[in-house]
N, C-alpha and C positions, 0 to 999 in steps of 0.2 A: 503494500500499500504505501501511497505517496505520503509524504510529511502531512499535518495537519493542513486539512482543506479550510480558510477561514471561514470564508463563505459560506460553507456549511454548516458552520458553529453559527454563527451569526444568525441561520436562517431559524434553526431550532430554538434561540432567542426570539426573533419575532413572533413563531410560532408559540411560543409559550405564554408572549404578551397577548397574544392573540385569545386566547382559553381564560386566561384572568380579568379581560375586558368582560368575554361573553359572561361569563360567573358575575361578575360586579356590577356591571350598568345593564339597563334599557333608554335604547334614544328614541324620542319621538320621530325627530329627523326619518323617514322612511328610509333614505338611501344608506343613510351610518347605520341604521339599526339592519337592515338586512347582509351588511358586513358582517358587525359585527354579533351577530345574533346568530350566526353561522358559524361561532368559532367552538361547535362539537366535533366539525369536520378536521378541527388543525388536528387531536388528536391520532389522525388518520395518517397525516403527514409528518408526524413523529415516529410511525410504524414505519413507515415506506422507507423513512430516511436512516433507522437505525437498521432497518433489512439491507437497504442498498451499501451503508457502509461495512458492516458483518460482512455482506457476501465478498466486498471488494478485498479486505483483510484476510478471508478465509479459503479463500475459492481456491488457493495454490497451494492449502496445507491440508485441507478438508477433502484431495480426490481420491484418499484413503483415509478408513478409518482407523488413524491412531488415535490409541487410547491415551496418548499426554497431552496432544494438541487438543483435545477431547478435555480434556481435566482443567488445562491452561485456560482455555474457553470457558469453563462455569466458574471458576476462581476471580477470572478476569471480570467475569458478570456481576456475582457475589460481589466485588469490591466495588462496583458503578457503582451498584444501586441500593445494596442492603444498609449501611452505612445512614445514613440521612431516612432512610424508610424507615426503618425501626426506631429510632430516636421517636421519627417523629408519632407513632404507632404508643411506643411507651408514653409520649408527652400526654397524647389526646388522653388515653386511656388513665390518666392518673390526676390528671387536670383540666380535662374538658367532657369525659362522657364517663361512663361505669359501665363498660361492654361486661356481658356474659363471659367468662374463662372460656368459653366453647368461641364467642367471639374473638376476645384478644388474637386464643393460637388459630383461629380461621386468618385473621388477620396480619399475625407475625408472621403468619407460614406461605404468603402471597397464595391462598386458596379458594377467595374472596368470589373467583368467575365461576365456582361449581357451586355455590349456594347462596342460599336468599338472599338478595342486596341488601337488605335491612342489615346484616350484618355489617354494611361498610361503615366504618369508621371513618372517613374520610371518601368523598364521590371520587374522586381521583384514582383512588387504589385501582378502581376495576381495572382501569389499563395498563396501568404496573401488574396486576394480576394475571390478566392474557398474557403480556408481552413474557412475563417470566415462563410460561408456560412454553412459549414461542423459543426463549430461548436453550429449554430444555430440549425442543426437538428440532433445531435448528440446523446441529452438527450435520446429523442423523438428515434431515431434510435437503440440506445444498448437500451432499455425499451424495443423495440419489438422481437430485438434476444433474449432477456431473458425469455421474455413472453411468446415465442414461442417455446420457447428453437430449435429456429435455429442452428445447427448442426457448428462448424468451419468448416468443411471440405468442406460443401456448401456454405461459404461464402468465403471460399479461389477461389472454383472453380467460382463462379460469379465472381469476382473480374478477374481473366484470362478471362473468355473467354470477358467480359467486356472490358480488356485491347486489345485484339483481334481484336476487331470488332472497336476498338477509330479509327484508321486508314482512315477508311471507310466511317465515318460521314463525313456530310457537315462541314466544317470551317468554314461559315460564320454564323454559327447559334449564331446570339448575333442583340442586337438595333443599328440598325444603317449601318447596313452590305448592304443600299445601296447604302452607299459608299465607292468605293472602298479604301483600306486601303494602306498609304501610305509607312510602313512596310512588309515587305515581306514576305507569309509563310513560316514557314521553311522547307527546303527537307530529314530533319533527323528525323529519324525515330521514332514514338514515341514524339517527342519533340511538343507538343499539347498547345501549353500557351494561345491559343485566346476562349473566346467566353463558350458555353453550352458543348462543347467538352472539354474543360478544367476545368469544374467542375466535368465531368461524370470522368476523370482521378485519378480529387482527392478522389470522393466517392470512384473509384476501390482500391484505396490505402486504404483506410479507411476502407473498406469492410477486407483487406487481415491483417491491423493491428488489430483492432477485431479479429477476426479470428484465429489470432497466439495467443492472447495474452490469449482466452480462448481454448485455444488447452490443453488437458492434460498435467501435467508434463514432461517432459524429465527424464526419469528414466531409464540410458539405462550403461553397459557396455562399455568405450572406447569412452564418450560422445564428448570429447574434441578432438580425431580424426577424429569424424563425422565434427564437426563444420570446422575444418582444410580443410576437404573436400569441407564443403561449401563454407569456402573463396575460394579457390582454384575456385571452379565453378563457384563462382560469378565473379571471375577477367577473367575466360577464355568466359563467357559472352560476355564481353567487347570489345571481340574483332570478334564477331558473329552479325552481326547487326538486324538480326531477336531474337536474344538471348536477345535482352534489354528488351524482354517483361515480362522475367525472374527475371530482377535485382529485384525489390519491394517484390517480393514472395522469393527470397535467402535470400534478407536482414532482411523480415522479421523471418526466422528463425534464422540468427542470432542478431537478437535481444531481442529471447524467450532463447537462450543459454545463451545472456547475461544477463539477466535478471533471471537466473532458475541455472545455470549452476554453474559447479566449477571453482573455478581458475584457468587460464590458460594464455599465451602469449598475447593474445587479450588483456583480460581486464587490463594486469598488462601494456600494454603499453599505453591502453584508459585511464587509471586510473592515469596517470603522469602526474606530477603537469603542464608540459608545453600546455599537449593535455584536461588535464579537465578545464586550464581557458583558452580555445582557447571555449573548450565549453561552457563557462560560454557566450563570447560574441559574440555567434556565431547569434544569433539572429539580434544583430545589425552590425556584419560582414556581414550578409547576406541584408542588405537596402543597408547600406553604402558604400561597394566596388562598386558597379553599378554607385551611384553617382560620385566617382572619376572617375571609366572608363569614364565616360563621357564626362568629362574635358577636356581628350585627353593631360594630363601636360607632359612635355618633362624634364627631370630633368636632364638623360645621353643619350648619343645616342646611347648608345649600347640598342635595343631593350627589350632583356630577361631580362636583370640590371633593366631599365627601368620599367618595367613591376612587378619586383619583390621589388621594392623601392615603388610601387604602394600600393602593396599589403599589404607591410608593414605599409604604411601611413594609407590604410584603417582600418589595425588591429590597430594601436596606436588612434584614430582617435573610434574606435569601444569599446575600454577599455574604454575611457571618457564618451563614450555612456550609457557602461553600469553601470558607479560606478557613476554617475552622473545622469541617466534618468533612466536607468531598474530598479535599488535597490533604488533610493529614491522617484520615483514619481509612486502614487496610486491612479487612481480616485476612486475607492469604497473603504470601509473601510470593510473586511473582513474578 
């Protein structure tokens, strides 16, 4: 793999901020709300980006199922996600909620996607649970794709078909479904954060990320113009409900261009110090912002200003989390 692609780190930061605004704010301006209110699809971009980078990193190492490589892979994934995560779980359990013993262990072991959603200690934990399951199967999934030389186009088509079918699958496929959820199901198209359907949603995004990473390199004239057209399509799809089906695919193409393409305005923006910094703290921000949101703090009486200040507080806390936990705490030495 190349050295770190700063534009992809920056992209992760923008996506995390999009999720934060989605959870915090509602705008009366229809145009703004059409963008902010679709922030739940930003999670799919996280999944696509994660799968893309893992494929780029391990496609050479996982052509054979080498135990040592798989062991290192798992240890690195645990080091990446677990320290901040488990500290947040313990903090919520001690100070913000009083979960049952079963609920605590379901969250501590990242198994939420298999159980009644009411066990979630933090709304965003569903995605960490489904991605953890994808981490567990990823080495074998990638090996299978490489060994049998499954074409990238096939993976992308499978992903789109699966994503199209998701809204039609039962939403109560989880342990404890005989007990009705206290939290209601979302009426938003493709906002599917519960149970087996949420896991399939994540797997679908992983197929896209893997497929995009294994596509032949883009070498064409006016490739930057093509990138800008894809970005325009991405934005336009936010204003068409069923257009959200294509957001992960378009994001996969954007990620591919950022990874392989020439310098362009988007890269320049995503590599600025502020956006790159936002990318570095994005994982902590993703976890912390909703913990702040749930406390219903009122700093000022102005709705939007109050939300802006709470997002700023989330950013500040995320910075400390990144510096003191993400950078310092490692469970395994690898």
